[in-house]
LUMKE-738998 format. One record per atom (N, C-alpha, C): residue number from 1; z, y negated, x negated. Coordinates in Angstrom, 2 decimals, m for minus. Example, Ala and Ser with C-alpha at 12.3 -4.5 7.8 and 13.67 -1.06 7.14 Angstrom:
# LUMKE-738998
+-----+---------+---------+---------+
!   k !      zz !      yy !      xx !
+-----+---------+---------+---------+
!   1 !    7.80 !    5.69 !  m13.19 !
!   1 !    7.80 !    4.50 !  m12.30 !
!   1 !    7.80 !    3.30 !  m13.20 !
!   2 !    7.08 !    2.25 !  m12.85 !
!   2 !    7.14 !    1.06 !  m13.67 !
!   2 !    7.87 !   m0.03 !  m12.90 !
+-----+---------+---------+---------+
# end
This chain:
# LUMKE-738998
+-----+---------+---------+---------+
!   k !      zz !      yy !      xx !
+-----+---------+---------+---------+
!   1 !  m26.08 !  m25.89 !   66.24 !
!   1 !  m26.40 !  m25.13 !   65.05 !
!   1 !  m25.36 !  m24.03 !   64.87 !
!   2 !  m25.81 !  m22.88 !   64.48 !
!   2 !  m24.90 !  m21.74 !   64.28 !
!   2 !  m23.93 !  m22.03 !   63.16 !
!   3 !  m22.75 !  m21.40 !   63.22 !
!   3 !  m21.73 !  m21.59 !   62.19 !
!   3 !  m22.19 !  m21.13 !   60.83 !
!   4 !  m23.09 !  m20.15 !   60.79 !
!   4 !  m23.53 !  m19.61 !   59.52 !
!   4 !  m24.88 !  m20.19 !   59.09 !
!   5 !  m25.12 !  m21.46 !   59.41 !
!   5 !  m26.38 !  m22.11 !   59.04 !
!   5 !  m26.13 !  m23.26 !   58.08 !
!   6 !  m27.12 !  m23.52 !   57.25 !
!   6 !  m27.07 !  m24.61 !   56.29 !
!   6 !  m28.36 !  m25.41 !   56.44 !
!   7 !  m28.27 !  m26.73 !   56.37 !
!   7 !  m29.46 !  m27.56 !   56.43 !
!   7 !  m29.78 !  m28.03 !   55.02 !
!   8 !  m31.05 !  m27.90 !   54.64 !
!   8 !  m31.51 !  m28.29 !   53.32 !
!   8 !  m32.58 !  m29.35 !   53.50 !
!   9 !  m32.51 !  m30.42 !   52.75 !
!   9 !  m33.54 !  m31.46 !   52.80 !
!   9 !  m33.80 !  m31.97 !   51.39 !
!  10 !  m35.04 !  m32.31 !   51.13 !
!  10 !  m35.39 !  m32.90 !   49.84 !
!  10 !  m36.40 !  m34.00 !   50.09 !
!  11 !  m36.76 !  m34.73 !   49.03 !
!  11 !  m37.74 !  m35.81 !   49.18 !
!  11 !  m39.10 !  m35.27 !   49.59 !
!  12 !  m39.42 !  m34.06 !   49.16 !
!  12 !  m40.75 !  m33.50 !   49.41 !
!  12 !  m40.80 !  m32.63 !   50.65 !
!  13 !  m39.66 !  m32.20 !   51.16 !
!  13 !  m39.65 !  m31.29 !   52.29 !
!  13 !  m38.77 !  m31.83 !   53.41 !
!  14 !  m39.21 !  m31.62 !   54.60 !
!  14 !  m38.39 !  m32.00 !   55.76 !
!  14 !  m37.16 !  m31.10 !   55.80 !
!  15 !  m36.19 !  m31.54 !   56.54 !
!  15 !  m34.96 !  m30.75 !   56.67 !
!  15 !  m35.30 !  m29.37 !   57.22 !
!  16 !  m34.73 !  m28.37 !   56.61 !
!  16 !  m34.93 !  m26.98 !   57.04 !
!  16 !  m33.59 !  m26.33 !   57.25 !
!  17 !  m33.54 !  m25.45 !   58.19 !
!  17 !  m32.31 !  m24.73 !   58.52 !
!  17 !  m32.40 !  m23.33 !   57.94 !
!  18 !  m31.39 !  m22.93 !   57.16 !
!  18 !  m31.34 !  m21.60 !   56.58 !
!  18 !  m30.10 !  m20.89 !   57.06 !
!  19 !  m30.25 !  m19.67 !   57.48 !
!  19 !  m29.11 !  m18.87 !   57.90 !
!  19 !  m28.44 !  m18.28 !   56.66 !
!  20 !  m27.12 !  m18.35 !   56.61 !
!  20 !  m26.39 !  m17.69 !   55.54 !
!  20 !  m26.39 !  m16.20 !   55.81 !
!  21 !  m26.30 !  m15.42 !   54.76 !
!  21 !  m26.30 !  m13.98 !   54.93 !
!  21 !  m25.05 !  m13.56 !   55.69 !
!  22 !  m25.20 !  m12.71 !   56.70 !
!  22 !  m24.03 !  m12.30 !   57.50 !
!  22 !  m23.10 !  m11.35 !   56.74 !
!  23 !  m23.62 !  m10.67 !   55.74 !
!  23 !  m22.80 !   m9.74 !   54.97 !
!  23 !  m22.60 !  m10.28 !   53.57 !
!  24 !  m21.47 !   m9.96 !   53.00 !
!  24 !  m21.15 !  m10.37 !   51.65 !
!  24 !  m20.59 !   m9.15 !   50.91 !
!  25 !  m20.67 !   m9.14 !   49.57 !
!  25 !  m20.05 !   m8.03 !   48.84 !
!  25 !  m18.56 !   m7.96 !   49.16 !
!  26 !  m18.01 !   m6.75 !   49.07 !
!  26 !  m16.60 !   m6.55 !   49.37 !
!  26 !  m16.03 !   m5.49 !   48.44 !
!  27 !  m14.77 !   m5.63 !   48.11 !
!  27 !  m14.10 !   m4.62 !   47.29 !
!  27 !  m13.28 !   m3.67 !   48.16 !
!  28 !  m13.39 !   m3.79 !   49.48 !
!  28 !  m12.64 !   m2.95 !   50.41 !
!  28 !  m13.50 !   m1.79 !   50.88 !
!  29 !  m12.92 !   m0.60 !   50.86 !
!  29 !  m13.58 !    0.58 !   51.42 !
!  29 !  m12.89 !    0.94 !   52.73 !
!  30 !  m13.67 !    1.09 !   53.78 !
!  30 !  m13.13 !    1.49 !   55.08 !
!  30 !  m13.34 !    2.98 !   55.25 !
!  31 !  m12.50 !    3.60 !   56.05 !
!  31 !  m12.58 !    5.03 !   56.30 !
!  31 !  m12.54 !    5.30 !   57.80 !
!  32 !  m12.86 !    6.54 !   58.15 !
!  32 !  m12.69 !    7.00 !   59.53 !
!  32 !  m12.22 !    8.45 !   59.46 !
!  33 !  m11.64 !    8.94 !   60.55 !
!  33 !  m11.09 !   10.28 !   60.58 !
!  33 !  m12.19 !   11.33 !   60.45 !
!  34 !  m11.95 !   12.31 !   59.60 !
!  34 !  m12.87 !   13.42 !   59.43 !
!  34 !  m12.98 !   14.15 !   60.78 !
!  35 !  m14.18 !   14.29 !   61.33 !
!  35 !  m14.31 !   14.94 !   62.63 !
!  35 !  m14.07 !   16.45 !   62.59 !
!  36 !  m14.09 !   17.06 !   61.39 !
!  36 !  m13.86 !   18.51 !   61.26 !
!  36 !  m12.97 !   18.81 !   60.06 !
!  37 !  m11.71 !   18.36 !   60.09 !
!  37 !  m10.84 !   18.53 !   58.92 !
!  37 !  m10.43 !   19.98 !   58.67 !
!  38 !  m10.67 !   20.85 !   59.63 !
!  38 !  m10.26 !   22.24 !   59.49 !
!  38 !  m11.20 !   23.04 !   58.59 !
!  39 !  m12.35 !   22.47 !   58.22 !
!  39 !  m13.29 !   23.23 !   57.40 !
!  39 !  m13.80 !   22.41 !   56.22 !
!  40 !  m14.19 !   23.11 !   55.17 !
!  40 !  m14.84 !   22.48 !   54.02 !
!  40 !  m16.32 !   22.30 !   54.33 !
!  41 !  m16.82 !   21.11 !   54.15 !
!  41 !  m18.25 !   20.85 !   54.20 !
!  41 !  m18.53 !   19.69 !   53.25 !
!  42 !  m19.72 !   19.66 !   52.71 !
!  42 !  m20.07 !   18.67 !   51.69 !
!  42 !  m20.81 !   17.50 !   52.30 !
!  43 !  m20.36 !   16.31 !   51.97 !
!  43 !  m21.04 !   15.07 !   52.35 !
!  43 !  m21.75 !   14.58 !   51.09 !
!  44 !  m23.06 !   14.39 !   51.19 !
!  44 !  m23.84 !   13.92 !   50.03 !
!  44 !  m24.52 !   12.60 !   50.39 !
!  45 !  m24.42 !   11.66 !   49.46 !
!  45 !  m25.07 !   10.36 !   49.64 !
!  45 !  m25.81 !   10.00 !   48.37 !
!  46 !  m26.98 !    9.43 !   48.52 !
!  46 !  m27.72 !    8.92 !   47.38 !
!  46 !  m27.80 !    7.40 !   47.54 !
!  47 !  m27.42 !    6.69 !   46.50 !
!  47 !  m27.35 !    5.22 !   46.53 !
!  47 !  m28.28 !    4.72 !   45.43 !
!  48 !  m29.55 !    4.44 !   45.77 !
!  48 !  m30.55 !    4.15 !   44.74 !
!  48 !  m30.58 !    2.71 !   44.22 !
!  49 !  m29.74 !    1.83 !   44.75 !
!  49 !  m29.85 !    0.42 !   44.37 !
!  49 !  m28.60 !   m0.13 !   43.69 !
!  50 !  m27.89 !    0.70 !   42.93 !
!  50 !  m26.71 !    0.21 !   42.23 !
!  50 !  m27.12 !   m0.69 !   41.07 !
!  51 !  m26.42 !   m1.81 !   40.94 !
!  51 !  m26.68 !   m2.76 !   39.85 !
!  51 !  m25.37 !   m3.30 !   39.32 !
!  52 !  m25.27 !   m3.38 !   38.01 !
!  52 !  m24.17 !   m4.08 !   37.35 !
!  52 !  m24.79 !   m4.78 !   36.13 !
!  53 !  m23.98 !   m5.43 !   35.34 !
!  53 !  m24.48 !   m6.14 !   34.17 !
!  53 !  m23.98 !   m5.48 !   32.89 !
!  54 !  m24.82 !   m5.47 !   31.88 !
!  54 !  m24.40 !   m4.99 !   30.57 !
!  54 !  m23.35 !   m5.96 !   30.03 !
!  55 !  m22.19 !   m5.46 !   29.62 !
!  55 !  m21.15 !   m6.36 !   29.13 !
!  55 !  m21.47 !   m6.98 !   27.77 !
!  56 !  m22.43 !   m6.43 !   27.07 !
!  56 !  m22.81 !   m6.96 !   25.75 !
!  56 !  m23.90 !   m8.03 !   25.84 !
!  57 !  m24.89 !   m7.80 !   26.72 !
!  57 !  m26.04 !   m8.71 !   26.77 !
!  57 !  m26.12 !   m9.53 !   28.04 !
!  58 !  m25.43 !   m9.10 !   29.10 !
!  58 !  m25.54 !   m9.78 !   30.39 !
!  58 !  m26.79 !   m9.38 !   31.16 !
!  59 !  m27.59 !   m8.48 !   30.61 !
!  59 !  m28.80 !   m8.02 !   31.29 !
!  59 !  m28.41 !   m7.04 !   32.41 !
!  60 !  m29.22 !   m6.97 !   33.46 !
!  60 !  m28.87 !   m6.06 !   34.56 !
!  60 !  m29.09 !   m4.60 !   34.17 !
!  61 !  m28.21 !   m3.75 !   34.63 !
!  61 !  m28.34 !   m2.30 !   34.51 !
!  61 !  m28.51 !   m1.75 !   35.91 !
!  62 !  m29.47 !   m0.85 !   36.08 !
!  62 !  m29.78 !   m0.27 !   37.39 !
!  62 !  m29.49 !    1.23 !   37.35 !
!  63 !  m28.97 !    1.75 !   38.44 !
!  63 !  m28.67 !    3.18 !   38.51 !
!  63 !  m28.84 !    3.69 !   39.93 !
!  64 !  m29.05 !    4.99 !   40.00 !
!  64 !  m28.94 !    5.71 !   41.27 !
!  64 !  m27.62 !    6.46 !   41.22 !
!  65 !  m26.79 !    6.23 !   42.23 !
!  65 !  m25.52 !    6.94 !   42.34 !
!  65 !  m25.69 !    8.09 !   43.32 !
!  66 !  m25.16 !    9.24 !   42.95 !
!  66 !  m25.16 !   10.40 !   43.83 !
!  66 !  m23.70 !   10.77 !   44.07 !
!  67 !  m23.26 !   10.58 !   45.31 !
!  67 !  m21.88 !   10.86 !   45.69 !
!  67 !  m21.85 !   12.14 !   46.51 !
!  68 !  m21.00 !   13.07 !   46.11 !
!  68 !  m20.78 !   14.30 !   46.85 !
!  68 !  m19.28 !   14.46 !   47.02 !
!  69 !  m18.84 !   14.75 !   48.24 !
!  69 !  m17.42 !   15.00 !   48.40 !
!  69 !  m17.15 !   15.93 !   49.57 !
!  70 !  m16.03 !   16.63 !   49.46 !
!  70 !  m15.53 !   17.46 !   50.55 !
!  70 !  m14.34 !   16.69 !   51.10 !
!  71 !  m14.51 !   16.18 !   52.30 !
!  71 !  m13.47 !   15.35 !   52.91 !
!  71 !  m12.25 !   16.18 !   53.28 !
!  72 !  m11.11 !   15.53 !   53.23 !
!  72 !   m9.89 !   16.14 !   53.77 !
!  72 !   m9.66 !   15.52 !   55.15 !
!  73 !   m8.85 !   14.48 !   55.23 !
!  73 !   m8.58 !   13.84 !   56.53 !
!  73 !   m9.46 !   12.62 !   56.79 !
!  74 !  m10.02 !   12.01 !   55.73 !
!  74 !  m10.77 !   10.77 !   55.89 !
!  74 !  m12.15 !   10.84 !   55.26 !
!  75 !  m13.10 !   10.12 !   55.86 !
!  75 !  m14.45 !    9.95 !   55.33 !
!  75 !  m14.67 !    8.47 !   55.05 !
!  76 !  m15.53 !    8.16 !   54.10 !
!  76 !  m15.83 !    6.76 !   53.78 !
!  76 !  m16.89 !    6.25 !   54.76 !
!  77 !  m16.69 !    5.04 !   55.25 !
!  77 !  m17.62 !    4.42 !   56.19 !
!  77 !  m18.78 !    3.82 !   55.40 !
!  78 !  m20.02 !    4.07 !   55.84 !
!  78 !  m21.20 !    3.75 !   55.04 !
!  78 !  m21.43 !    2.26 !   54.79 !
!  79 !  m21.27 !    1.43 !   55.80 !
!  79 !  m21.50 !    0.00 !   55.57 !
!  79 !  m20.51 !   m0.56 !   54.56 !
!  80 !  m19.26 !   m0.16 !   54.66 !
!  80 !  m18.27 !   m0.66 !   53.70 !
!  80 !  m18.59 !   m0.15 !   52.30 !
!  81 !  m19.12 !    1.08 !   52.19 !
!  81 !  m19.53 !    1.60 !   50.89 !
!  81 !  m20.68 !    0.77 !   50.31 !
!  82 !  m21.63 !    0.42 !   51.15 !
!  82 !  m22.76 !   m0.41 !   50.72 !
!  82 !  m22.27 !   m1.77 !   50.20 !
!  83 !  m21.37 !   m2.41 !   50.94 !
!  83 !  m20.86 !   m3.72 !   50.52 !
!  83 !  m19.99 !   m3.60 !   49.28 !
!  84 !  m19.27 !   m2.49 !   49.15 !
!  84 !  m18.46 !   m2.23 !   47.95 !
!  84 !  m19.36 !   m2.07 !   46.73 !
!  85 !  m20.41 !   m1.27 !   46.86 !
!  85 !  m21.34 !   m1.06 !   45.74 !
!  85 !  m21.98 !   m2.39 !   45.34 !
!  86 !  m22.28 !   m3.24 !   46.31 !
!  86 !  m22.87 !   m4.55 !   46.07 !
!  86 !  m21.94 !   m5.43 !   45.23 !
!  87 !  m20.65 !   m5.21 !   45.32 !
!  87 !  m19.68 !   m6.06 !   44.61 !
!  87 !  m19.78 !   m5.95 !   43.09 !
!  88 !  m20.47 !   m4.94 !   42.59 !
!  88 !  m20.61 !   m4.76 !   41.14 !
!  88 !  m21.81 !   m5.51 !   40.56 !
!  89 !  m22.65 !   m6.07 !   41.40 !
!  89 !  m23.92 !   m6.66 !   40.98 !
!  89 !  m23.76 !   m7.71 !   39.88 !
!  90 !  m22.73 !   m8.50 !   39.93 !
!  90 !  m22.56 !   m9.58 !   38.96 !
!  90 !  m21.43 !   m9.32 !   37.97 !
!  91 !  m21.02 !   m8.06 !   37.83 !
!  91 !  m19.92 !   m7.71 !   36.92 !
!  91 !  m20.45 !   m7.05 !   35.67 !
!  92 !  m19.96 !   m7.50 !   34.54 !
!  92 !  m20.27 !   m6.84 !   33.27 !
!  92 !  m19.34 !   m5.67 !   33.07 !
!  93 !  m19.91 !   m4.48 !   32.89 !
!  93 !  m19.09 !   m3.28 !   32.73 !
!  93 !  m19.90 !   m2.17 !   32.07 !
!  94 !  m19.23 !   m1.34 !   31.31 !
!  94 !  m19.89 !   m0.20 !   30.70 !
!  94 !  m20.13 !    0.88 !   31.74 !
!  95 !  m21.19 !    1.66 !   31.55 !
!  95 !  m21.56 !    2.72 !   32.50 !
!  95 !  m20.40 !    3.68 !   32.76 !
!  96 !  m19.74 !    4.09 !   31.69 !
!  96 !  m18.64 !    5.05 !   31.82 !
!  96 !  m17.49 !    4.47 !   32.64 !
!  97 !  m17.17 !    3.21 !   32.38 !
!  97 !  m16.06 !    2.56 !   33.07 !
!  97 !  m16.35 !    2.37 !   34.55 !
!  98 !  m17.54 !    1.91 !   34.89 !
!  98 !  m17.85 !    1.62 !   36.29 !
!  98 !  m17.95 !    2.90 !   37.10 !
!  99 !  m18.47 !    3.96 !   36.51 !
!  99 !  m18.57 !    5.23 !   37.24 !
!  99 !  m17.18 !    5.77 !   37.56 !
! 100 !  m16.28 !    5.73 !   36.59 !
! 100 !  m14.90 !    6.17 !   36.82 !
! 100 !  m14.18 !    5.27 !   37.82 !
! 101 !  m14.41 !    3.97 !   37.74 !
! 101 !  m13.76 !    3.03 !   38.67 !
! 101 !  m14.18 !    3.30 !   40.11 !
! 102 !  m15.47 !    3.50 !   40.33 !
! 102 !  m15.96 !    3.77 !   41.68 !
! 102 !  m15.36 !    5.08 !   42.20 !
! 103 !  m15.38 !    6.11 !   41.36 !
! 103 !  m14.80 !    7.40 !   41.77 !
! 103 !  m13.31 !    7.25 !   42.11 !
! 104 !  m12.59 !    6.50 !   41.28 !
! 104 !  m11.16 !    6.28 !   41.54 !
! 104 !  m10.93 !    5.58 !   42.87 !
! 105 !  m11.74 !    4.56 !   43.18 !
! 105 !  m11.55 !    3.81 !   44.42 !
! 105 !  m11.88 !    4.66 !   45.64 !
! 106 !  m12.96 !    5.45 !   45.56 !
! 106 !  m13.31 !    6.32 !   46.68 !
! 106 !  m12.24 !    7.38 !   46.87 !
! 107 !  m11.74 !    7.94 !   45.76 !
! 107 !  m10.67 !    8.93 !   45.85 !
! 107 !   m9.41 !    8.32 !   46.47 !
! 108 !   m9.04 !    7.12 !   46.05 !
! 108 !   m7.84 !    6.48 !   46.59 !
! 108 !   m7.98 !    6.19 !   48.09 !
! 109 !   m9.18 !    5.83 !   48.52 !
! 109 !   m9.39 !    5.49 !   49.93 !
! 109 !   m9.44 !    6.72 !   50.83 !
! 110 !  m10.03 !    7.82 !   50.33 !
! 110 !  m10.29 !    8.96 !   51.21 !
! 110 !   m9.45 !   10.20 !   50.90 !
! 111 !   m8.90 !   10.31 !   49.68 !
! 111 !   m8.15 !   11.50 !   49.26 !
! 111 !   m8.92 !   12.79 !   49.57 !
! 112 !  m10.15 !   12.92 !   49.05 !
! 112 !  m10.96 !   14.10 !   49.36 !
! 112 !  m10.43 !   15.36 !   48.69 !
! 113 !  m10.84 !   16.49 !   49.20 !
! 113 !  m10.50 !   17.76 !   48.55 !
! 113 !  m11.22 !   17.86 !   47.20 !
! 114 !  m12.46 !   17.37 !   47.19 !
! 114 !  m13.27 !   17.37 !   45.97 !
! 114 !  m14.21 !   16.17 !   46.02 !
! 115 !  m14.47 !   15.58 !   44.86 !
! 115 !  m15.39 !   14.44 !   44.76 !
! 115 !  m16.14 !   14.56 !   43.45 !
! 116 !  m17.44 !   14.35 !   43.52 !
! 116 !  m18.27 !   14.25 !   42.31 !
! 116 !  m19.15 !   13.01 !   42.47 !
! 117 !  m19.13 !   12.14 !   41.47 !
! 117 !  m20.00 !   10.97 !   41.45 !
! 117 !  m20.87 !   11.07 !   40.20 !
! 118 !  m22.17 !   11.08 !   40.40 !
! 118 !  m23.12 !   11.09 !   39.29 !
! 118 !  m23.84 !    9.76 !   39.28 !
! 119 !  m23.83 !    9.09 !   38.14 !
! 119 !  m24.53 !    7.81 !   37.98 !
! 119 !  m25.66 !    8.02 !   36.98 !
! 120 !  m26.90 !    7.87 !   37.46 !
! 120 !  m28.09 !    8.03 !   36.62 !
! 120 !  m28.66 !    6.64 !   36.35 !
! 121 !  m28.34 !    6.12 !   35.18 !
! 121 !  m28.78 !    4.77 !   34.82 !
! 121 !  m30.21 !    4.79 !   34.30 !
! 122 !  m30.95 !    3.75 !   34.66 !
! 122 !  m32.32 !    3.62 !   34.19 !
! 122 !  m32.33 !    3.42 !   32.68 !
! 123 !  m33.47 !    3.65 !   32.09 !
! 123 !  m33.60 !    3.56 !   30.64 !
! 123 !  m33.21 !    2.17 !   30.13 !
! 124 !  m32.50 !    2.16 !   29.02 !
! 124 !  m32.12 !    0.91 !   28.35 !
! 124 !  m32.20 !    1.18 !   26.86 !
! 125 !  m33.07 !    0.47 !   26.17 !
! 125 !  m33.22 !    0.67 !   24.74 !
! 125 !  m33.72 !    2.07 !   24.39 !
! 126 !  m34.52 !    2.66 !   25.29 !
! 126 !  m35.06 !    3.99 !   25.06 !
! 126 !  m34.08 !    5.11 !   25.35 !
! 127 !  m32.94 !    4.80 !   25.99 !
! 127 !  m31.92 !    5.81 !   26.26 !
! 127 !  m31.60 !    5.82 !   27.75 !
! 128 !  m31.67 !    7.01 !   28.34 !
! 128 !  m31.20 !    7.21 !   29.71 !
! 128 !  m29.74 !    7.67 !   29.63 !
! 129 !  m28.90 !    7.13 !   30.47 !
! 129 !  m27.49 !    7.52 !   30.49 !
! 129 !  m27.16 !    8.11 !   31.86 !
! 130 !  m26.50 !    9.26 !   31.86 !
! 130 !  m26.01 !    9.87 !   33.09 !
! 130 !  m24.52 !   10.15 !   32.91 !
! 131 !  m23.72 !    9.68 !   33.85 !
! 131 !  m22.28 !    9.87 !   33.83 !
! 131 !  m21.92 !   10.71 !   35.05 !
! 132 !  m21.13 !   11.76 !   34.85 !
! 132 !  m20.67 !   12.61 !   35.95 !
! 132 !  m19.15 !   12.61 !   35.95 !
! 133 !  m18.58 !   12.24 !   37.07 !
! 133 !  m17.12 !   12.17 !   37.22 !
! 133 !  m16.72 !   13.08 !   38.37 !
! 134 !  m15.69 !   13.88 !   38.17 !
! 134 !  m15.19 !   14.76 !   39.23 !
! 134 !  m13.70 !   14.55 !   39.44 !
! 135 !  m13.29 !   14.69 !   40.69 !
! 135 !  m11.88 !   14.65 !   41.07 !
! 135 !  m11.66 !   15.77 !   42.06 !
! 136 !  m10.50 !   16.42 !   42.02 !
! 136 !  m10.20 !   17.46 !   43.00 !
! 136 !   m8.71 !   17.49 !   43.29 !
! 137 !   m8.38 !   17.86 !   44.53 !
! 137 !   m6.99 !   18.03 !   44.89 !
! 137 !   m6.42 !   19.23 !   44.16 !
! 138 !   m5.16 !   19.16 !   43.80 !
! 138 !   m4.50 !   20.29 !   43.15 !
! 138 !   m4.57 !   21.52 !   44.05 !
! 139 !   m4.99 !   22.63 !   43.48 !
! 139 !   m5.04 !   23.88 !   44.22 !
! 139 !   m6.29 !   24.10 !   45.05 !
! 140 !   m7.14 !   23.08 !   45.19 !
! 140 !   m8.34 !   23.27 !   46.00 !
! 140 !   m9.35 !   24.13 !   45.24 !
! 141 !   m9.91 !   25.11 !   45.93 !
! 141 !  m10.94 !   25.99 !   45.36 !
! 141 !  m12.19 !   25.89 !   46.22 !
! 142 !  m13.32 !   25.74 !   45.57 !
! 142 !  m14.59 !   25.73 !   46.31 !
! 142 !  m14.88 !   27.12 !   46.84 !
! 143 !  m15.52 !   27.17 !   48.00 !
! 143 !  m15.97 !   28.44 !   48.53 !
! 143 !  m17.05 !   29.00 !   47.62 !
! 144 !  m17.21 !   30.33 !   47.56 !
! 144 !  m18.28 !   30.88 !   46.72 !
! 144 !  m19.64 !   30.40 !   47.22 !
! 145 !  m20.55 !   30.16 !   46.29 !
! 145 !  m21.90 !   29.71 !   46.63 !
! 145 !  m22.64 !   30.83 !   47.36 !
! 146 !  m23.44 !   30.46 !   48.31 !
! 146 !  m24.25 !   31.41 !   49.06 !
! 146 !  m25.69 !   31.25 !   48.58 !
! 147 !  m26.29 !   32.35 !   48.15 !
! 147 !  m27.69 !   32.34 !   47.73 !
! 147 !  m28.50 !   33.04 !   48.80 !
! 148 !  m29.42 !   32.31 !   49.38 !
! 148 !  m30.27 !   32.87 !   50.43 !
! 148 !  m31.59 !   33.31 !   49.82 !
! 149 !  m32.21 !   34.33 !   50.40 !
! 149 !  m33.50 !   34.80 !   49.86 !
! 149 !  m34.59 !   33.77 !   50.03 !
+-----+---------+---------+---------+
# end
């Protein structure tokens, strides 16, 4: 039997083997070297399955996170980001607090030139909440926007 297997038996059911999930939530963010640190370019990610708990009611809150950043020397590794986001699923936290916490952790791990995290929470009590958090390195200036015809 595999190390990550569990056997379940009951009076009504024969013994069954269930595999444990190979991945678990994690509070660690992994990084890798920016392949083009000499230039500014934007990395955009949409994370549509963010979940945390309302600290007042314990009910689940759902959001889509939109992460945009201009990497300096490091980029965030996607699987570790997914497992990190999963770690909030059973935590009670206010929308404002969790959005800032996530931005702070990504900033600490990657030290980007610029970071913007937008959290668009689903309706709760007839109210949609959107939180936008930005971080930037001192002295960093965005390139002028290019408008194409």
